[in-house]
C-alpha positions as CSV (number, residue, x, y, z in Angstrom):
1,X,-0.1,0.0,-0.5
2,X,1.3,3.1,-1.1
3,X,1.3,6.9,1.0
4,X,-1.4,9.5,-0.1
5,X,0.5,12.2,-0.2
6,X,-1.5,14.8,1.1
7,X,-1.3,17.4,4.1
8,X,-2.4,15.5,6.6
9,X,-0.2,12.6,6.4
10,X,3.1,15.0,7.3
11,X,1.1,17.2,10.1
12,X,2.1,14.5,12.7
13,X,5.9,14.7,11.6
14,X,5.9,18.4,12.0
15,X,9.2,19.2,14.4
16,X,10.3,15.8,14.1
17,X,13.0,14.4,12.3
18,X,12.8,11.6,9.4
19,X,15.3,9.8,7.3
20,X,16.0,11.1,3.6
21,X,17.6,8.1,1.5
22,X,19.7,10.4,-1.2
23,X,21.7,7.7,-2.4
24,X,22.9,4.3,-1.3
25,X,25.8,5.5,0.7
26,X,23.8,9.1,1.9
27,X,21.5,8.5,4.0
28,X,20.2,11.3,6.5
29,X,18.1,12.9,9.3
30,X,16.2,15.9,8.3
31,X,13.1,17.8,10.5
32,X,10.2,18.8,8.7
33,X,10.0,22.2,10.4
34,X,7.1,24.1,8.7
35,X,4.1,23.0,6.0
36,X,3.0,26.3,4.4
37,X,-0.4,25.9,2.5
38,X,-0.7,27.2,-0.6
39,X,-3.9,28.4,-2.2
40,X,-6.6,26.5,-3.3
41,X,-7.3,26.1,-6.6
42,X,-11.4,25.6,-6.9
43,X,-11.5,24.7,-10.5
44,X,-8.9,21.5,-9.9
45,X,-10.0,21.2,-6.4
46,X,-6.0,21.2,-5.7
47,X,-5.0,22.2,-2.0
48,X,-1.2,22.5,-2.6
49,X,0.8,23.1,0.8
50,X,5.1,23.0,1.1
51,X,6.9,20.9,3.5
52,X,10.0,22.6,4.3
53,X,13.0,20.0,5.8
54,X,16.0,21.1,7.8
55,X,19.4,19.0,7.7
56,X,22.6,19.7,9.8
57,X,24.7,22.5,8.2
58,X,27.9,20.4,7.5
59,X,26.6,17.9,5.4
60,X,26.6,17.7,1.4
61,X,23.9,19.4,-0.2
62,X,21.9,17.3,-2.7
63,X,20.6,18.3,-6.3
64,X,17.1,18.7,-6.4
65,X,15.5,15.3,-7.4
66,X,13.3,12.1,-6.2
67,X,14.4,10.8,-2.6
68,X,13.2,8.6,-0.1
69,X,11.2,9.6,3.1
70,X,11.3,7.4,5.6
71,X,9.6,8.0,9.5
72,X,8.4,5.1,11.9
73,X,5.2,7.5,11.7
74,X,5.0,7.0,7.7
75,X,5.1,4.4,4.9
76,X,8.2,5.1,2.8
77,X,7.3,7.8,0.7
78,X,9.3,9.5,-2.2
79,X,9.4,13.4,-2.5
80,X,10.9,15.9,-5.2
81,X,13.3,17.7,-2.5
82,X,14.7,21.1,-3.8
83,X,17.6,22.2,-2.0
84,X,17.6,26.2,-0.6
85,X,20.2,28.3,0.5
86,X,22.4,26.6,3.2
87,X,23.5,28.9,6.1
88,X,24.9,28.2,10.0
89,X,21.9,26.7,10.9
90,X,21.4,24.0,8.2
91,X,20.5,23.4,5.0
92,X,17.1,23.6,4.0
93,X,14.7,21.6,1.1
94,X,11.5,22.4,0.3
95,X,8.7,19.8,-1.2
96,X,5.7,21.5,-3.1
97,X,2.8,19.3,-3.3
98,X,-0.2,20.3,-5.7
């Protein structure tokens, strides 16, 4: 059974760590720090939202792509992550879901 990708799926994970598998040799814990509501698109019946993850500041920055997200609270799911500007607090990744 696959995980349905909707906002309610991720709300229990807010402010918790999940595992991102970037490739067979790089798996990091990142924290889901924010869920941002998008504007409802009525004619398409879409409720878009954005997930913002924060990883350790000293890890390699991976390019945008589909990566496996896993947690003991969530079945494995693949999300398209986009790296954002890193700073001294961490490396940020976003996933826009519509």
